[in-house]
C-alpha positions as CSV (number, residue, x, y, z in Angstrom):
1,M,-5.9,-25.1,-17.8
2,S,-6.2,-28.2,-19.9
3,E,-9.5,-30.1,-20.0
4,T,-7.7,-33.2,-18.5
5,S,-6.3,-31.4,-15.5
6,T,-8.0,-31.5,-12.1
7,T,-10.2,-28.5,-11.4
8,R,-8.7,-26.5,-8.6
9,K,-10.9,-25.4,-5.7
10,V,-10.2,-21.8,-4.9
11,A,-11.6,-19.6,-2.1
12,I,-11.6,-15.8,-2.2
13,I,-12.1,-14.1,1.2
14,G,-13.3,-10.6,0.7
15,A,-15.8,-9.4,-1.9
16,G,-14.2,-6.1,-2.8
17,P,-12.4,-5.1,-6.0
18,A,-9.3,-7.1,-5.3
19,G,-11.2,-10.3,-4.4
20,L,-13.8,-10.0,-7.1
21,R,-11.1,-9.5,-9.8
22,A,-9.1,-12.5,-8.4
23,A,-12.3,-14.6,-8.5
24,E,-13.0,-13.6,-12.1
25,V,-9.5,-14.4,-13.4
26,A,-9.3,-17.7,-11.5
27,A,-12.7,-18.8,-12.8
28,E,-11.8,-17.8,-16.4
29,N,-8.7,-20.0,-16.0
30,G,-10.8,-23.0,-15.1
31,A,-10.9,-23.0,-11.3
32,S,-13.9,-23.7,-9.1
33,V,-14.3,-20.5,-7.1
34,T,-16.2,-19.6,-3.9
35,V,-16.2,-16.0,-2.7
36,F,-16.7,-15.5,1.0
37,D,-17.5,-12.2,2.8
38,A,-18.3,-11.2,6.4
39,K,-21.0,-8.8,5.2
40,P,-24.4,-9.7,3.8
41,S,-23.5,-8.5,0.3
42,A,-20.5,-7.8,-2.0
43,G,-18.6,-4.6,-2.6
44,R,-19.8,-2.4,0.2
45,K,-16.7,-0.2,0.5
46,F,-16.6,0.0,-3.3
47,L,-20.2,1.3,-3.4
48,V,-19.4,3.9,-0.6
49,A,-16.3,5.1,-2.5
50,G,-18.4,5.6,-5.6
51,K,-21.3,7.3,-3.9
52,S,-20.4,10.8,-5.3
53,G,-18.7,9.5,-8.4
54,L,-16.6,6.4,-9.0
55,N,-13.0,7.4,-9.6
56,L,-12.0,4.1,-11.2
57,T,-8.4,4.9,-12.2
58,N,-6.3,7.8,-13.6
59,D,-5.1,8.6,-17.1
60,D,-1.6,9.7,-16.0
61,D,1.3,8.8,-18.2
62,W,2.3,5.4,-16.9
63,P,5.7,6.3,-15.4
64,I,4.0,9.2,-13.5
65,F,1.2,6.8,-12.4
66,L,3.7,4.3,-11.0
67,D,5.4,7.0,-9.0
68,R,2.3,7.7,-7.0
69,Y,2.9,4.6,-4.8
70,T,4.8,4.4,-1.5
71,G,5.2,1.8,1.2
72,N,7.5,0.3,3.8
73,D,10.2,-1.6,1.9
74,L,7.9,-1.6,-1.2
75,P,9.6,-3.8,-3.8
76,T,9.3,-1.1,-6.5
77,E,10.4,-3.1,-9.5
78,H,8.1,-6.0,-8.7
79,W,5.2,-3.8,-7.6
80,N,5.5,-1.9,-10.9
81,K,5.3,-5.3,-12.7
82,I,2.1,-6.2,-10.9
83,L,0.5,-2.9,-11.8
84,T,1.7,-3.1,-15.4
85,E,0.1,-6.5,-15.8
86,F,-3.3,-4.8,-15.3
87,D,-2.7,-1.1,-16.0
88,N,-5.0,1.9,-16.3
89,T,-5.8,1.1,-20.0
90,A,-6.5,-2.6,-19.1
91,L,-8.9,-1.5,-16.3
92,R,-10.8,0.8,-18.6
93,E,-11.1,-2.0,-21.3
94,W,-12.2,-4.4,-18.6
95,A,-15.0,-2.0,-17.5
96,G,-15.9,-1.6,-21.2
97,S,-16.2,-5.4,-21.5
98,L,-18.9,-5.2,-18.8
99,G,-20.8,-2.5,-20.8
100,I,-19.5,0.3,-18.6
101,E,-17.9,3.1,-20.7
102,T,-15.5,5.5,-19.1
103,Y,-14.2,9.0,-19.7
104,V,-11.2,11.0,-18.6
105,A,-12.0,14.2,-16.7
106,S,-9.9,17.4,-16.9
107,S,-8.1,16.2,-13.7
108,N,-7.0,13.0,-15.5
109,K,-9.3,11.0,-13.2
110,V,-11.3,8.3,-15.0
111,F,-15.0,7.8,-14.3
112,P,-17.8,5.7,-15.6
113,V,-20.0,7.8,-18.0
114,N,-22.9,7.6,-15.5
115,M,-20.4,8.2,-12.6
116,K,-22.0,5.4,-10.5
117,A,-20.4,2.4,-8.8
118,A,-23.5,0.3,-8.6
119,P,-24.0,-0.6,-12.3
120,L,-20.4,-1.7,-12.6
121,L,-20.6,-3.9,-9.5
122,R,-23.9,-5.4,-10.6
123,R,-22.7,-6.3,-14.0
124,L,-19.5,-7.8,-12.5
125,I,-21.5,-10.0,-10.0
126,E,-23.7,-11.1,-12.9
127,K,-20.7,-12.2,-14.9
128,L,-19.2,-14.0,-11.9
129,R,-22.4,-15.9,-11.4
130,R,-22.4,-16.9,-15.0
131,L,-18.9,-18.2,-14.6
132,G,-20.3,-20.5,-11.9
133,I,-18.8,-18.7,-8.9
134,N,-20.5,-19.4,-5.6
135,F,-21.0,-16.6,-3.1
136,Q,-21.2,-17.2,0.7
137,F,-21.9,-14.2,2.8
138,K,-21.9,-13.6,6.6
139,H,-18.7,-15.7,6.9
140,Q,-16.3,-14.1,9.3
141,L,-12.7,-15.3,9.1
142,T,-11.3,-16.7,12.4
143,D,-8.3,-18.8,11.4
144,L,-6.2,-20.1,8.6
145,N,-4.0,-23.2,8.0
146,S,-2.1,-24.7,5.1
147,S,0.2,-27.5,4.0
148,A,2.3,-28.1,0.9
149,D,-0.8,-28.9,-1.3
150,K,-3.9,-27.7,0.6
151,A,-5.2,-24.8,2.6
152,S,-8.0,-24.4,5.1
153,I,-10.0,-21.6,6.5
154,T,-12.2,-21.3,9.5
155,F,-15.3,-19.1,9.6
156,L,-17.7,-17.9,12.2
157,T,-21.2,-18.1,10.6
158,L,-24.7,-17.8,11.9
159,E,-24.7,-21.5,12.4
160,G,-21.4,-21.6,14.3
161,E,-17.8,-22.2,13.3
162,T,-17.0,-24.1,10.1
163,T,-13.7,-25.1,8.5
164,Q,-13.5,-25.6,4.7
165,H,-10.6,-26.9,2.6
166,F,-9.3,-25.6,-0.8
167,D,-6.4,-25.9,-3.1
168,S,-5.7,-22.2,-2.9
169,I,-7.0,-19.3,-0.8
170,V,-6.9,-15.6,-1.7
171,L,-7.2,-13.1,1.2
172,A,-8.5,-9.7,0.0
173,L,-9.6,-8.4,3.4
174,G,-9.0,-4.7,3.0
175,G,-7.2,-2.3,5.4
176,G,-8.6,-0.6,8.5
177,S,-10.7,2.3,7.2
178,W,-14.5,2.5,7.0
179,K,-15.1,-0.4,9.3
180,S,-18.8,-0.4,8.7
181,T,-18.2,-1.6,5.2
182,G,-16.2,-4.7,6.4
183,S,-12.6,-3.3,6.4
184,T,-12.0,-3.9,10.1
185,G,-8.4,-5.0,10.1
186,A,-9.4,-7.9,12.3
187,W,-7.3,-10.2,10.1
188,V,-4.1,-8.8,11.7
189,D,-4.8,-10.8,14.9
190,V,-5.1,-14.0,12.8
191,F,-1.8,-13.2,11.2
192,Q,-0.1,-12.6,14.5
193,R,-1.1,-16.1,15.7
194,H,0.8,-17.5,12.7
195,N,3.8,-15.2,13.3
196,I,3.2,-13.3,10.1
197,E,4.6,-9.8,10.5
198,T,2.5,-6.8,9.6
199,T,3.2,-3.0,9.6
200,P,0.6,-1.4,11.9
201,L,-2.5,-0.1,10.0
202,T,-2.6,3.7,10.1
203,A,-4.9,6.4,8.6
204,A,-4.1,7.5,5.0
205,N,-5.7,10.1,2.8
206,C,-7.1,11.8,5.8
207,G,-7.3,15.1,7.6
208,W,-4.8,16.1,10.3
209,H,-5.2,17.7,13.7
210,T,-3.7,21.0,14.6
211,D,-4.1,23.2,17.7
212,W,-5.9,26.2,16.1
213,H,-6.0,29.5,18.0
214,P,-9.7,30.0,19.1
215,S,-10.0,33.1,17.0
216,I,-9.2,31.1,13.8
217,L,-12.1,28.8,14.5
218,E,-14.4,31.7,15.4
219,K,-13.7,33.5,12.1
220,A,-12.8,30.7,9.7
221,E,-14.1,27.3,10.7
222,G,-15.5,25.7,7.6
223,L,-13.9,28.2,5.2
224,P,-11.6,27.1,2.4
225,L,-8.0,28.0,1.7
226,K,-8.1,28.2,-2.1
227,N,-5.4,28.2,-4.8
228,I,-2.6,27.3,-2.4
229,V,0.6,25.2,-2.6
230,V,1.2,23.0,0.4
231,S,4.6,21.4,1.2
232,A,5.9,18.8,3.6
233,G,9.7,18.6,3.4
234,D,10.6,18.6,-0.3
235,A,7.2,17.4,-1.5
236,T,4.6,19.9,-2.7
237,R,1.0,19.7,-3.8
238,Q,-1.4,22.3,-5.1
239,G,-5.1,22.6,-4.4
240,E,-7.5,23.6,-1.7
241,L,-7.8,22.9,2.1
242,V,-10.6,23.4,4.5
243,I,-10.3,24.7,8.0
244,T,-12.1,22.4,10.4
245,K,-12.6,22.5,14.2
246,Y,-9.8,19.9,14.6
247,G,-7.4,20.9,11.8
248,L,-7.3,20.6,8.1
249,E,-8.9,18.5,5.4
250,G,-8.4,18.4,1.6
251,G,-6.6,16.9,-1.3
252,P,-3.1,18.4,-0.8
253,I,-2.8,17.2,2.8
254,Y,-4.2,13.8,1.9
255,R,-1.6,13.4,-0.8
256,L,1.2,14.6,1.4
257,G,0.4,12.1,4.2
258,P,3.5,9.9,3.7
259,F,5.8,12.9,3.6
260,I,4.3,14.5,6.7
261,K,4.7,11.2,8.6
262,A,8.4,11.0,7.6
263,L,9.2,14.4,9.2
264,P,10.8,14.5,12.7
265,A,7.7,16.5,13.8
266,P,4.5,16.6,11.6
267,Q,3.9,20.0,9.9
268,I,3.1,21.6,6.6
269,A,4.0,24.9,5.1
270,I,1.5,26.8,3.0
271,D,2.1,29.3,0.2
272,F,-1.0,31.4,0.1
273,K,0.0,33.3,-3.0
274,P,1.9,30.8,-5.2
275,S,1.6,33.0,-8.3
276,F,3.6,35.8,-6.7
277,T,7.2,36.0,-5.5
278,V,8.1,37.6,-2.2
279,E,9.6,40.6,-4.1
280,R,6.4,41.0,-6.1
281,L,4.3,41.0,-2.9
282,I,6.5,43.6,-1.3
283,A,6.3,45.8,-4.4
284,K,2.5,45.7,-4.4
285,M,2.5,47.1,-0.8
286,E,4.3,50.2,-2.2
287,S,4.6,52.8,0.6
288,A,2.4,51.1,3.2
289,K,3.8,51.6,6.7
290,R,0.8,51.1,9.0
291,N,-2.0,48.6,9.3
292,L,0.0,46.2,7.2
293,L,-2.3,43.2,7.4
294,K,-5.3,45.4,6.5
295,E,-3.4,46.8,3.5
296,A,-2.2,43.3,2.5
297,K,-5.7,42.0,2.6
298,I,-6.7,44.5,-0.1
299,R,-3.5,44.7,-2.1
300,W,-2.7,40.9,-2.1
301,K,-6.4,39.9,-2.2
302,L,-6.1,37.6,0.9
303,S,-9.2,35.6,1.8
304,P,-10.9,35.8,5.2
305,S,-9.5,32.3,6.1
306,V,-5.9,33.5,5.4
307,I,-6.5,36.7,7.3
308,A,-7.8,34.7,10.3
309,I,-4.6,32.7,10.4
310,L,-2.3,35.8,10.0
311,E,-4.1,37.7,12.7
312,T,-2.9,35.2,15.3
313,Y,0.7,36.4,14.8
314,P,2.1,39.4,16.8
315,E,1.3,42.7,15.1
316,W,3.0,42.9,11.8
317,T,5.6,45.7,11.5
318,S,7.6,44.6,8.5
319,V,6.3,44.1,5.0
320,P,9.1,41.6,4.0
321,E,8.3,39.5,7.1
322,L,4.6,39.5,6.3
323,A,5.3,38.6,2.7
324,A,7.7,35.8,3.7
325,T,5.0,34.3,6.0
326,V,2.3,34.5,3.3
327,K,4.7,32.6,1.0
328,H,5.7,30.0,3.7
329,C,3.3,29.8,6.6
330,V,4.3,26.8,8.8
331,I,1.4,25.0,10.5
332,P,2.4,22.4,13.1
333,L,0.3,19.2,13.1
334,T,-0.4,16.8,16.0
335,Q,-2.0,13.6,14.6
336,T,-4.1,12.2,11.8
337,R,-7.8,11.8,12.1
338,P,-9.0,8.3,13.3
339,I,-8.3,5.5,10.9
340,D,-12.0,4.7,10.6
341,E,-12.6,8.1,9.1
342,A,-9.8,7.8,6.6
343,I,-10.4,7.1,2.9
344,S,-7.7,4.4,3.0
345,S,-5.1,3.0,5.3
346,A,-1.3,2.5,5.2
347,G,0.5,-0.5,6.5
348,G,-0.4,-4.1,6.2
349,V,1.3,-7.4,5.4
350,K,5.1,-6.9,5.2
351,W,6.6,-7.7,1.8
352,S,9.2,-9.9,3.4
353,E,6.3,-12.3,4.3
354,L,5.3,-12.7,0.6
355,D,6.9,-14.4,-2.4
356,D,6.7,-12.9,-5.9
357,N,3.2,-14.5,-6.4
358,L,2.0,-12.7,-3.3
359,M,1.7,-16.0,-1.5
360,L,2.5,-16.1,2.2
361,K,5.8,-17.9,2.8
362,K,4.6,-19.3,6.2
363,L,1.2,-20.4,4.9
364,P,1.7,-22.0,1.4
365,N,-1.2,-21.8,-1.0
366,I,-2.6,-18.7,0.8
367,Y,-2.2,-15.4,-1.1
368,C,-2.9,-11.8,-0.3
369,A,-4.3,-8.9,-2.5
370,G,-5.6,-5.4,-2.2
371,E,-5.3,-2.9,0.6
372,M,-4.1,-5.4,3.2
373,L,-0.7,-5.3,1.5
374,D,1.7,-2.7,2.7
375,W,1.4,0.0,0.0
376,E,0.0,3.5,0.0
377,A,-1.3,5.8,-2.7
378,P,-3.2,9.1,-3.0
379,T,-6.8,9.4,-4.0
380,G,-7.4,10.0,-7.7
381,G,-7.9,6.5,-9.0
382,Y,-4.7,5.0,-7.8
383,L,-6.2,3.1,-4.8
384,L,-8.8,1.2,-6.9
385,Q,-6.2,0.5,-9.7
386,A,-3.9,-1.2,-7.2
387,C,-6.7,-3.3,-5.7
388,F,-7.8,-4.5,-9.1
389,A,-4.2,-5.1,-10.3
390,T,-3.2,-7.2,-7.2
391,G,-6.4,-9.2,-7.5
392,N,-5.6,-9.8,-11.2
393,W,-2.0,-10.9,-10.3
394,V,-3.0,-13.5,-7.7
395,G,-5.9,-14.7,-9.9
396,E,-3.4,-15.6,-12.5
397,K,-1.0,-17.2,-10.0
398,I,-3.3,-19.5,-8.1
399,V,-4.3,-21.8,-11.0
């Protein structure tokens, strides 16, 4: 922005990664920025996500990285452009500019050296204040309006309702998970009043319910299913699941969420012995004719959790049948865990409602960023990367 141009007034609604990055970019481009949030402080979900180690991004090769994202009518080419404008290398360099060094773990996940979210958030807030950004907390969005050259937003505050006017507004209001941190999804009602279409918010990166036989819970509740390959349709993921009283939790089922939802009836298939073929398992049973499951437990080294599942079948009389089930054990699912327990949410503002700048077509000068957009990604750094990247994108476009 040139020194002679008029300083644009920008409002950022939502003090999470997407909103804070948008604020930073807009301020660096010369805008006068105010950040609003319904909570008493910034970055609450960010801090919770980093409580056991902040997985900031992932060091996947970039084409593989881009392939992690799904969504309803996701404009893949444009979405990839948004992510590429602020990719995993740029995000690490940005963290480094704040004095937060990062490293790549063996899983390709990228963490701050000290693993914590708080130092990064603190240094970012300090930088934003140095840029002259104003923070207004305990401001709950209740309505939006805009015209060709201005936009307004109405808040409910401790003093009552107030309406403020800006040249541009960025909405970075999150999805519907972890409501206690501020991601309530209440903005959907505001959008409906303005006839802005949204895809319903649903749980993502979450556990699933299944109707366990009581004996499975008696013998295996809380036990892991280790070194397995889980499939949903043609998609497969390797890792570990945990048997819970309501169903299953763990990385593979989180990452398979979109594929499970796409099936006519939700289910997964588990390969309990992925390093062995059916033929190899049969050969290891040799001449066993009786007590097949007992023999398989020893010869195939099946864990107590796997045995608990297999014991619910009718008595095994055929080694090939038992081997086939161990390699492809189908578990019907009923529903996801509640959205408030989910790590993230799917659904959000439909892409048809947005232009290439992520501005709402029906509300000019009002933009959207972060998890409120209709995209989905697995855990592993992809969620935060997209939040920062979409914030970066609108931060550049609004000034």
